[in-house]
N, C-alpha and C positions, 0 to 999 in steps of 0.2 A: 505414315500408315501404308502407303503404296509399297515402300521398301519392305515393310513388315510382311505384307501379303506376298511379295515376291520371294522373300527369304523362306517363309513357311512352305510355299508351294515348291520351291527349289529343293528343300530338304525332304519333303514328302514324296515328290514325283521322281526325283533323281535326274531329270533331264533339264536342260537350260532353256531351249527355245519355247516350249509350251508355257512354263511359268512367266517367262519374259513377255510373251505376247499377251498373256492374260493380264499381267500387271500394267502393261501399256494401255490395254483396253480400259482397265479400271481408272487409270490416271486421266485418260481422255474423257471418260464418262463423268468424272468428278468435276471437270472444268465446265463452268457455265458458258459454253461457246456462244449461246444466243444472246448473252447479256449486251454486247455492243450493238447488235442489231435491234434488240428490244428497246434499248435506250434511244437509239437513233430514230426508230419508227415512232416512239412515243413523243419525242421532241418535235419531229417533223409534223406529226399529226396536230400537236399543239400549235405549231407555227401556222399551219394552214387554217385551223379554226380561228386563230387570232387575226389572221389577214382578212377573214370575212367580216371581222368587226373593226376594220380600218386600223389595225395595229401591225406594223412590220417588224419582224424579228430579224435582226442582223446577225446575232450570235445565238445558235440553238441552245447552248448550255445555260443561257440567261433565263430561259423559261422556268427552269426549276428554281432559280434564285428569286424570280418574280413571285412564285407561289410561297416560298419560304420566308420572304421579306416580312419583317415585323416592325420596321421603322422606315417611313418614307420621308426623306428630307426634300424640300422643294424650294426653288427660288420663287419670288413673288410675281415679278413682272413677266407677263406673257404666259405664265403657267396658271397661277391662281387668278390673274386678271385677264381682261379681254384682249390685251395687247393692241388696244386702239387708243393710244395716248394722244391727248389734245392739250394744247396750251390754253389753259383756262384764265390765267391772270398774269399780267406783267405790271408790277407795282413797285413803288418806292419803299423805303424802310419802314414806313408806317402804313403800308398796304393800300396806298392810294394809287390808282391806275396812272402809269407813266410811260409815255411813248418812247422816251430815250432808253429806258430799260429794254424795251422790245428791240430797238435799233441796235443796241450793243450786243444783245444776245444773238440777233440775226447775223451780225457781222462775224461774231465768234464762230457760229455754226457754219456759216457759208465758207469762210476762208480756211477752216481746218481741213487738211487733206487726208486725215486718217479715216477709218471706218466710221461713218456717221451712224450714231445710235438712234434709238427711237425718239429720244428727247430732241436731238438735233433735227430730225425729220419733222417733228411736230412744230418746232419753231419756224422752220423754213416753209412749212405748209400753211401756217397760220395767216401770213400776209406777206406779199412780195413787196419789198421796200426798194426805194431808189438808192443805189450805192455808187453812182457815177463819181461822186466827190472823194471816194475812198480808194486807197491803193494798198494792197497787202505788201508788208515788208518781211515778216517772219512769223513763225509759230512755234509754240512749245506744246507738243502733243500730250494727250491725256495718258496718265498711267495710274495704276491702282494704288500706288503709294501716296502720290500727291492728291489724287482724286479731283484734280482740276485740269483745265487746259486753257491756253492763252494764245491770242494772236496779236501781232503788232501791225497797225495800219497807219498810213500817212494821210493826214488831212490838213489843208491849209499850211503845208510845209512842216508840220509838226508830227512826231511819232507818238502814237497813243497805244498803250498796252491794254487789252481788254481780256479779262479773265472770267471764266464761268466754271462753277463746280459745286462740290458739297459745301453747304453753308459753314460748317465748323472749320473747314480748311480755308475758306475765303476769309472768315473772321480773323483767323490767325495771322493773315497776311495784310490786314487792313489797319491803318492807324487813324483813318478819318472816314467820315461818311457824308453823303450829300443829302440834303433835305430842302426842298423848295429853293433850289439854285444856290444854297449856301453850303460851304464846306466846313464841317465842324469836326473837332477832335473827338475820338472815341475814348471816353473816360471809363473808369471802373463802374460807375453807376449807370452809364449809358449802355455798356456792352450787354448787361443783363436785359435791358429793355429791348435792345435790338434782337437778341436771341428769342425773347418772348414773342415778339411779332412773327418771327420765322416759325417758331414752334406752334403758334396758333394756326398757321397755314397747314402744317404737317398734321396737327390734331384733327383737322377737317378732312383728312384723307388725301391731301395734295402731295405730290412729289415736288420738292422745292430745290431749285438751283439758285445760288446767290451770284450776282453779277457785280464785278468791281472793275476799276480802271485806274490808270494814272497816265499823265502826260510826261513824256521823257524829254528832258532838256538836252542831254548829250546824246545825240542821235548816233546810231551805228548800224551796220548791215546785218549783224548776227546777234541774236539774243538767246538767253538761256533761262532755265527755271530760277536761277539766282536773281533774276530781274523781277520775279514775282514777289515783291515786297513793297511796303509803304503804299499800299493800294487805297483807293477811295471806294467804300461800299456804295454801290449805286441803287441796288434794290433786288427784287426776287422775281423769278419766273416760276409759276406754279402750274403743275400738270395734273390732269385727272386721268386715271386709268381704272375704271370700275371693274369689280370682280366678275368672273364668268358666272352665268346663271347656274351652270352645272357644278360649280366648285363646292357649294354647300352640301349638295346631295352626295357628291363623290367622297367628301371627308367623312360624312356620316356613314356611308357604306363601308369605307375602309375601317372605320372604328369598329363596326359590327364584325368585321372579319379579323379583328385583332391586330390591325396595322396602325401604329401611332404616327401621326403626321407632325413634322417639325418644319419650321420655316427658316431658311437661311437667305437673308437678303442684304443687298448693299444699301438699301434705303434706311432712313433713320428709324428709331424705335417708335416714334409717334405714328408715322405712316403705317409701319408694320402692325402695330397694335390695332389701329383703326380697321385695316383690311381684314385682319384675323377675326375681329369682332363681327364684321359683315358676313364672313363666310362660315361662321359658327365654330371657329377653332378656339378652344379654351386655352387662354394664355396662362399657363401655370408658372412660368418663369421666363424672364427676358434678360439677355446678355448682349453686350456690344462687342464689336471686334477689338476695341481697345482692351477690354477686360480679358478676352481670349488670349491676346498677345502676352499678357502679364502672367498667365498661368503655365505651370509645368504640365507635362503630359498627364501625370497622375491626377493633378488637380482638375484638369479638363475632363478626364474620365468621370470624375465625380459630378462636375457641373452639368454634363449632358444628360445625366439621369433625371434632373429636376427642371430642365429648361426646355421650353417649347419653341421660343422665338429667338433667333440670333440676328441682330441688326448691325448695320454699318460693317458688313463683312467683306473682306478682300477674298480673291480666289484661293489663296493659300490658307486663309483662316477657315474657309468652308471645307477645304480638304482635311484640315486638322480635326474638325468636328466629326467628319465622316470616319476618320481613322479612330477617334476616341470611342465612337459608338460601336465600331467593330471590335475594339479591345474589350468592350463590355459584353461580348458574345452576341451581338445583334446582327441580323442579316439586313443590310442597309440598301435601300434604293434611293436614287437621287433623280429629281425631275427638274430639268433646266433647259434654257434655250439660248443663252448668251455666251460670249467669249469668256466672261468671268466664271462660267459654270464648268468649263472644260476639265479643270483638275478634279473637281468633285465628281463629275460624271465618270472619269477614269478610275477614281479611287473606290467608288461604290461597288457593291456586289452586283447591282443591276442599274445601269445608267439609262434613263428614259428622257427622250427629247421629243420635240414636236416638228412637224413637217416644215414650218416656216422659220425654224431656228437657223442660226448662222452655221456655216459649213463645219467649223471646228467642233461645235456642240454635237451636230449630227454624226460626225466622224467618231467622236468619243463615246457616243451612246451605244447601248446594246439593243435598245428598242425604240422605234419611232412611232409616235401617235399621229395618224393622218387626220383625225378629227379634232376640232377645237374643244369638243366636250371632254371633260375629265372622267365621265362615267365609264369610259372604256378601261380605266385603271382597274375597276372592280372586275370586269370581264377577264382582264389579263391575269389578275391574281387568282381567280377561280380556275382558269385554264391551266395555270402553272401548278396549282395544287392537284388538279386531276392528273396531270402528266406525272408529277412526282409520286402520287399514290399508286399509279399503275406500275411505275418502275420498282417501287418498294415491294409490291405484290410478287413480282418475279424473283427479286432477290431473296425475300423471305422463303418462298417456296423452294427455290433452287438450293439455297444454303441448308435448309432443314432436311430436304430429301437427300442431298449429297452427303451430309453428315451422317444420316442414318444408314446410307448405302455403304459407307466405309466400315461401320461395325458389322453390317451383314456380310460383306465380302470377307472381312477378317475372320469372323466366327465360322463361316462356312468353310473357309480354307483350313481351319484347325481340325475339324472333325470329319469332313467328307473325304472319301477315298478317291474322289474325282474332282475336276474343276467344277465349281458351282454354275458357271456359265462360260460358254466359249467367247473368245474375244470378239468374233463377228456378231454374236448375239448381244453382247454388251453395247457395241457400237450401234446396232440396229435399234435396240431399246432406247438408247440415248437420242438417236436421230428422230424417231417417231415422237418421243416425249417432247423434244424441243420444238418440233413442228406444231404440236398442239398448243404451244404457248405463243405462237405468232399473233394470236388474236387478242392478247392481253391489252395492247394499246387501244383497242376499241371498247374495252370494258367500262361499265358504269362505276362511278365512285360514290360511296355513301355521302349524303349531305352533311352528316355529323363530322366526317373527316375533313370537310372543306371549311369548317367554321373557324379554324385557327391556323396560324403559320406552323409548318412542320419541317424544321431543318433536318439534315441527316442525323439519325440517332443510331450510331453503330452499336452502342451498348444494348439497345432494345433488340436490334437484329440478332446480336450474339445470343442474348437470352432466349429469343424465339427459336433459334437454331438448336441450342443445347436442350431445350425443353421438348420441342416438337420432333426433332430428329430421332431420338430414341423410340418414339411411338412407331415410326416407320420400321425400325429394326425389330421391334417386338413382333410385329405382324409378319415380317420376313421370316423370323425364326419359327413362328407358328406355322407358316406355309411350309417351311422345311420339315417340320414334324408331321404335318398332314401328308406331304408327299412321301416321306420315308416310312411312316408307321401305318398309315391308312391305305395308301395306294401301292406300297412296297416298290416305290419308283426306282428304276435304274437311272443311269446318268442322263440319257436323252429325255425321258419323261420328267425327271426332276428339273432339268434346265427349262423345258417347255412350260412346266407349271409355274416356276418362279418368274420366268419371262413375262407370262401373261399377268400374274399377280402384281409384279413390279410396274408394268406398263399401265395397268388399269388404275392402281392406287395413285401413282405419281401424276397421271393425267387428270384424275378427278379431284385430287386434293386441292387444286387451285380454287375450286368453287367454295371450299370451306375457308381457305386462307384469305381470299379476296375481300372479305367483309368481317367486321366485328359482330355482326348480327347473325340471325339464323338464315342460312342461305336459301334462296328461292322464295321462302315465305316472307321474309322481311327485307331482303335485298336481292334483286334479280341481276344476273349477269347479262352481258350483251348477247344477242342472238349468235353473233359470229363465234364467240367463245364457246357457247354450247355446241355449236356445229362442229368446231374443230375437235373438241373433246370427244364427241360421239364418233366423228369420222376416224380419228386415230385408233380408238378402241376397236371399231369395226375392222379397220385395216389390219390391226394386230391379229384379230381372229381369222380374217381371210387368209393371212400368210400361213397360219397353222394348218389350214385345210386346202392349201394351194400346192402346185407342183414344187414350190420353193421350200417345202417343209424339210426335205432330205438334204439339199445343198446347204441349208442353214443349220443343220444338226438338230432339228426338232422332230417330234412324233405327235400323232394325233392323240390327245388325252381321252380318257374314258368319259362317258356322259356324266357320271357322278362327280367328276372333277369340277364341272361348271357350276353345279349346285354349291360345292364347297367354296369355289371362287366367289360366287355371289355373296355368300354368308361372310366370308373374310373381308370383302370390299365394304359391305354395309357396316360391319363391326368396326373396321378401321376408320371409316369416315365419321361414325358416331363418336368414337373415342377422340379423334382429332377435334371434333366440334366441342366436346366437353372440356378438353385440355385448353383449347383456344379461348373459350369463354372464361375459364379460370384465369388464364394469362391476361386477358383484356381487363378483367376486374382488378387484378393485382398490379399490372404494369401500364395499362392503357393501350390505345390502339396505335401508338407511334411505332 
């Protein structure tokens, strides 16, 4: 369009420099130069507001994703729960208290040199045991594939391997079990009874680790995970980690805001279901990591639509679930605090962690919650939606105004014997108009707009531009007619009249576009936005009556012009309001 305007003016004026400068001025005026600043100010203001609510924003652009988020996936331990794990029971295979189970678990946790997790810390904190008779020989560190860890200790000249980990993984490696000092074979009928006893602990809300051992006849200095076989099941260590008091309220608040909560946990399905019931999360479907592993990406895309809880999940399986939800066009947040949460935090659209999380989780996250309470999630979502709403206001206003200005400039160039506006006047108009929009980040956002997630809707913005933009052009052409046929305007008066009309309408139209309601009566703008709008209009009028009028190529309009200007502005704003209400009814406020 700019090339068209340049070509028309070049052919009609005969000179090169004047049409070229005019076209460059039009091109600069059509670019939303303030967009980067408006976006940055919006995001910075949102980050400051969230910091007052004990939420630290590491990456500014995550605020918009926080507001647009419609699915929040969360780990269980330390996020939904209080992160105060205590060892509640140490029992044999029939759930009778057993001190040897505690001793074996204690040795395993004490002698492992990797990062001690919360369960290890709970075991070591439970009771300090005498270990003078034991000497560490070797260890097999924990990994998320085996889901167990083992240490080898020496006692009475013998090597004993002690393993601790997920019950299902320990069961696979055990051929015998110990009960009341007897070593018995695990038969097909027995294995189901052993698993039932373990499941009963899980169903009561305990996190359960199985403990097993074996005495090694052929001693050696270095052991490996291949030695974790033919073990003897010793018993179970059961841990209690109650849910946070704020979790139930937070999940209910997020549901009202249109955010679905899904749980992705490494714990078994019984513990996950129990905790979800306690926090008020409706378990519509439950899947395990083993099932996720067997599914193709397309099958997983279908599964995540109907599944609320994913249990026994490894870090990479959590990441797959996040990717599947994103493939289904969801904006996905992830809340986690452990090493195993890092891939999911990185893959999500907005990664959320807590202040006491491990370093790698905090490094992978976009947002850090400083408070233990999850109610700050609701505040963060609301702040994100306010920020996004104000950004969209500027984009809608700028795109529709610039789209209309293109047609106005092109039309004026076709029939006017002079340039419709000088390059310096175009740039001044654009500068003043952009200054008036600096206050948009402070503007209020309608409550109705905040009730649901609103991702970027480019189609809606295009429709808004194509429908509202021509309204601006219509009144520009009406202004042309008024200036030419009523005031018999020459070039200077014509440019002055259009400059004021363009400045006033573009500055005031934000008050119509900013809300889906009736402006001022049903939805009030911020005071700063009202101030900047009035200030810029007054500044434009002062320029016309100041010593700058001649250097800028303006003249003082006749008094009757201002009456016509007032009528044009009122009619324009009224028509924009009517068209906007029709647009909202037909396409919504997105």
